[in-house]
C-alpha positions as CSV (number, residue, x, y, z in Angstrom):
1,M,54.4,-65.6,-16.3
2,V,52.4,-63.5,-18.7
3,K,48.7,-64.3,-19.1
4,V,47.1,-63.7,-22.5
5,T,43.6,-64.5,-23.8
6,I,43.5,-66.1,-27.2
7,I,40.3,-65.8,-29.2
8,T,39.9,-68.3,-32.0
9,R,38.2,-67.6,-35.3
10,G,35.1,-69.2,-33.9
11,G,35.1,-67.0,-30.9
12,D,36.3,-69.5,-28.3
13,E,38.6,-68.0,-25.7
14,Q,41.5,-69.6,-24.0
15,V,43.8,-68.0,-21.4
16,I,47.4,-69.1,-21.9
17,S,50.6,-68.5,-19.9
18,A,53.7,-67.4,-21.7
19,E,57.3,-66.9,-20.6
20,P,58.8,-63.5,-21.2
21,G,61.4,-63.8,-24.0
22,M,59.5,-66.1,-26.3
23,T,57.4,-64.8,-29.1
24,L,53.6,-64.6,-29.0
25,M,53.5,-67.1,-31.9
26,E,55.6,-69.6,-29.9
27,A,53.3,-69.1,-26.9
28,I,50.1,-69.7,-28.9
29,R,51.6,-72.7,-30.7
30,D,52.9,-74.2,-27.4
31,A,49.4,-73.8,-25.9
32,G,48.1,-76.1,-28.6
33,V,46.0,-73.5,-30.5
34,D,46.0,-75.2,-33.9
35,E,44.4,-72.3,-35.9
36,L,47.6,-70.4,-35.9
37,L,49.5,-72.0,-38.8
38,A,52.9,-70.2,-38.5
39,L,54.1,-72.0,-41.6
40,C,57.5,-70.3,-41.8
41,G,58.2,-71.0,-38.1
42,G,58.8,-67.3,-37.3
43,C,61.2,-66.4,-40.1
44,L,59.1,-63.4,-41.2
45,S,58.5,-64.9,-44.6
46,C,54.7,-65.5,-44.5
47,A,51.7,-64.1,-42.7
48,T,50.1,-67.2,-41.4
49,C,50.5,-66.1,-37.8
50,H,48.5,-62.9,-38.3
51,V,46.6,-61.8,-35.2
52,F,44.8,-58.8,-33.9
53,V,46.0,-57.3,-30.7
54,D,43.5,-55.4,-28.5
55,A,44.0,-51.6,-28.9
56,E,45.1,-51.0,-25.3
57,H,48.0,-53.5,-25.4
58,G,48.8,-53.0,-29.1
59,Q,49.6,-49.4,-28.4
60,Q,52.3,-50.4,-25.9
61,L,54.1,-52.8,-28.2
62,P,57.1,-51.8,-30.3
63,P,55.9,-50.7,-33.8
64,R,55.8,-53.0,-36.8
65,S,59.0,-53.3,-38.8
66,Q,58.8,-52.4,-42.5
67,D,59.0,-56.1,-43.3
68,E,56.2,-57.0,-41.0
69,H,54.1,-54.2,-42.4
70,D,54.8,-55.3,-46.0
71,L,53.7,-58.9,-45.3
72,L,50.5,-57.9,-43.4
73,E,49.6,-55.3,-46.0
74,G,49.0,-58.2,-48.5
75,S,46.2,-59.6,-46.3
76,E,42.6,-58.6,-47.0
77,F,42.1,-58.5,-43.2
78,F,45.0,-56.1,-42.6
79,G,44.1,-53.4,-40.1
80,E,45.5,-51.1,-37.4
81,R,45.5,-53.9,-34.8
82,S,47.2,-56.4,-37.1
83,R,50.5,-58.0,-36.0
84,L,52.5,-61.1,-37.0
85,S,52.6,-63.0,-33.7
86,C,56.1,-64.2,-34.6
87,Q,57.3,-60.6,-34.3
88,V,55.6,-59.8,-31.0
89,P,57.9,-60.5,-28.0
90,V,56.2,-61.7,-24.9
91,S,56.7,-59.3,-22.0
92,E,54.8,-57.8,-19.2
93,L,53.4,-55.3,-21.7
94,L,51.2,-58.2,-23.0
95,D,49.9,-59.3,-19.6
96,G,46.1,-59.4,-19.8
97,A,46.0,-58.8,-23.6
98,R,43.2,-60.2,-25.8
99,I,44.6,-61.6,-29.0
100,K,42.3,-62.7,-31.8
101,I,43.5,-65.0,-34.6
102,A,42.9,-63.3,-37.9
103,P,40.8,-65.0,-40.6
104,E,42.6,-67.0,-43.2
105,D,43.3,-65.3,-46.5
């Protein structure tokens, strides 16, 4: 199991466990974190699962696809650490990561 700390918009922290192979969005949703809307269900057609991955772990992840970049770029909160959680696979690379849910656009 991979352990990840989720930080809500209000600053509350929750450590969740996730199975390798699922997406970060699925792990956050399954843990009951309601702030992550994920309206498209992971189809890469919205940006409602926007999160910020801590720099240390974010550098280890595969780079954003052009489609992911294009969706995130439309957010006023887009930054270097921005990712769509539906596009981040859970693996040992995320173990110990701190993930903050992005503000709503």
